[in-house]
N, C-alpha and C positions, 0 to 999 in steps of 0.2 A: 504493500500500500504506500502511496505517496506520503511524504512528510507533510505535517500540517501546514507549514509555511508554504510549501509548493501548492497545496490545495487552495489556500487562501489567495495566493497570487493568481492562480488560474481563474478563480471565480472573479477576482477583481478585473481581469482582462477579458471577461465575457464568456468564459468556458463554463461547463456544467459538470464538475466532478461528481462521481458516484461513490458513496452516498453524498447528499448535498452538504455543502460547507455550512457549519453552524457555530455560534458562539454566544458569549455573554457580552453586554456592553456596560452600561452604567449601573451595576448592581451593588447595593450597599452590603458590606460583609455581614451585617446583622441578620439578613434574611437567609443566610446559608449556615449549614452545620446544625448540630443538635442544640435544642433549647437548653440554656443554662450551662453550656460548656464552651470552652475556648481552647481550640487545638493549640499545641505548641507552636509558637510563632505568631499567634493571634490572627489578625485579618488576612495576612499574607498567606498563611497556610490554609485558611478557610477557602479562599478563592481558588487556590491551586487544587485542593482536594475536590472541591465541588465541580470544577471544570473537568478534572480527570474522571470523576464518577459519571459525569454526563457524556463523556466521550467527545468533548468539544474539539474544534480545530483552533479556535482563537478565544481570547478574552481581553477586554480593555484593562489597561493599567493606567491609573491616573497619575500624570506628572505632578510631583510635589507632594503626593500622599506619603505618609510614613512608610518606609520600607519598600518604596515602589520598585527600586532596582532588584531587591530581593524577591519581590513578587514575580517579576519577569523571569528571574532565574529559576524559581520553583516551577513556573509554568513550563518552561523549556525542558526541565528535567523530566516532566511528565508528557512530553511530546505535544505541547500546546503552544501555539504561536502568540506572543504578546502583541497587542495593538496599543501603541502609546497614545494616551488621550491628553491633549493639551487644550487649554481654554482659548477661545477665539478672542477677538478684540472688542466687539460691541458690548456684549453682556458683562464683560469685566468692567468696562467703562460705566455702564448703567448701574452696576452694583456700587461703584465708587461714588457716584453723584446722587444716587437715589433713582428708582425706576421712573416715577412720574416726572421728575425734573429732567431726567435724561431723555425720555421720550419726547418731551416738549422741545428740548434743545435740538433734537434731530430735525425738527420741522422749522423752528424759529431762530435758532442760533447754532447752526452746525459747526461753525468755526471754533466755538468754545470747547468742543469735545476733541478736537484734533490732537492736543498734547497727550491726553489720556489714551486715545486710540494708539498713538505711537508707542507709548510706554507698554501697553498691553501687547503690541506686536513684538517688541523686543523681548518680553518675557516668554512669549510663545517660541520665538526663534531660538532662545537660549535652551529651551527644553529639547530641541531636536538632536543636539549632540548627545545628550543624555540618553535619548531614545535609541540612537544608533549603537552607543556603547552597551546598552542593555539588551541588544539583540532584537529590537522590535521589527516585526515584519512590515508594519504600516503605521501611519500616524492618523489619528482621528482628531479633527479640530471642532471643538464644541461651540456652536453659535446658534442659539434658539431663535431662528429667524421667522418661524411660522407656528401658528396655533391650529386648532381644530378646523377653523374655517378659512385659513389662508394666512397671508403675511401679518406678522406682528409689528413690523416696521415698514415704512414706505419703501417699496422696491427701488425707487429712484435714489433714495438716500443710501440704501445698501449698495447699489451698483456704483455710486460715485465715491463713497467714503469707506465702505467696509470691504467690499469684494477685492479692490486692489491690494489691500493689506493682507487679506486672506490668501490672495494669489502669491504673495511673497512667501508665506508659510508653506503653501502647497508646493511651490517650485523648489524651495530649499529642501524640503523633505524628500522630494523626488530626486534631487541631485545627490542626496545622501543614500539613495537606494531604497527609500521607503515611500510607496505610493500614499497619497493623501486622501482621506475620507472626510467629507463635510457632514457633521451632525447638524441638521437644520430643524429637527423636531417634528412639526406637524405636517400640514398640507403645503409642502415646499415646492410644488411644481413650478411656480413662477420664478424660482431661483435656480432651477436645474441647468438651464443653458448657460447662465453666468458662471456657475460652478465649473462647468466643463471648460469654458474659456479661461478660467482662472488656473486651470491645471490640476483640478481634483480628478481622481480616478473613480470615485464612488460617492454616493450620497446616502446618509443614514437618516431616515425619517419614518414616522408612523404613517404618514399620509393623511392624518386628521380624519375628519368626518367622511370623506370619500373613500378612505381605506388605502391600503398599501399598494394595491395593483395599479391605480392610476399614476402614482409617483414612480413606481418601478417602470411603467411603460414610458413615462417622460424621460427617465434616466436612460433607458435603452435607446430612445430616439436621439438623445444627445451624445451617445457613445459612452455613457457611464454605467458602472455597476450600481446596484442598489442593495442596501443592507437593512434588514428588518423583517417585517412580515408577521410578527407575533405581537399584536397589540395588548397592552396592559389591560384594556377593557375586557378582553376575552379570558383573562386569568383571575384566579382567586375565588371563583364560584364553582360551578359544575365542571368537573374535569372534562366532560364530553365537549364542552365549548372550547376548551383549550386544545383538545385533540383535533377538533374541526379546524381551528385556526392553523395549527401546525400542518395538517394535511394540505390545506390550501397553499400555505407557504412552500411546501415541498413541491407541489405541482408547478408553481411559478418558477422555482429554482431549477426545475428540469429543463427550462428553456435557456438557461445560461445567464451568467452575470448577476446572480442573486446570492447573497450571504444571509442565511436565515439567522435571525437574532431577535431579542426583545427590542422594544422601542425606547428604552432608557427611562421608563417611568415606574419600574417595579419598586415597591417599598414594603411589602409584607411577605411573610413566609408562605402564605397561601398562594400568592401570586408567583412566587418562586417555584413552588411545587407544580403549578400549572405550566410554567415556562418549560420545566424539564420534560413534562409530559408532551407538550407541544413539539419540542425538538425531536423527541423520540418518534412522534407521529410523522414529522416532516421527512424523516430518514427511512421510513418503511418502504 
């Protein structure tokens, strides 16, 4: 069987490895492992063990999190490819100034945000060398550009102020041998073409209310892979719903260029159990 890193790269370049490529994205350590226990090594060991138990190809490792380099090493020891997750530029800036004030500034005073956007860009770029040293197969850039019904920020502002900076991250990651994935959150179809022009190789998004299939189709049309397919809304209740979501994701992945994963919204053990069941179903 191909190594996990080879399978991940094949899917990112539009191929359809068998079984489908699958992984975890932004999962909190608290949802994994046994209740009331902490494996040796804490959160790092939790993620590595959970990913191995689920037979995954990849798992996100957050840049700057305690023990992130160790997490990447533990994953690789178990045959799992780490995807290094760095923060983008816009939401770091909005967090710094306050969400409401920041969103107003994108419309009324965009120049005031420029210094903070540049600082966020430098932080992201600094994380790329760490990613390469840690053996990351790819880099995920987290930028919640879309919600359930579409863009959270005006597309014109994103294209003028945000995407050029994200392009620098994507291009630098690619030059270091790590394809870049844009995490855009919800119904991000309006940003797909710009992400492709910026140098990203894939987009990670839930698809919002329309679902994952339309954003995956938009990604394919733009020459990008798509990551996701298992919405948090389908998890945490009846396992049959999770299995159905996983089965549908597996069917999409058979067409190539799909990496089956959660949408980044999991926060409970019940949702985590549903995710594992969904991934199993996707690979049948």
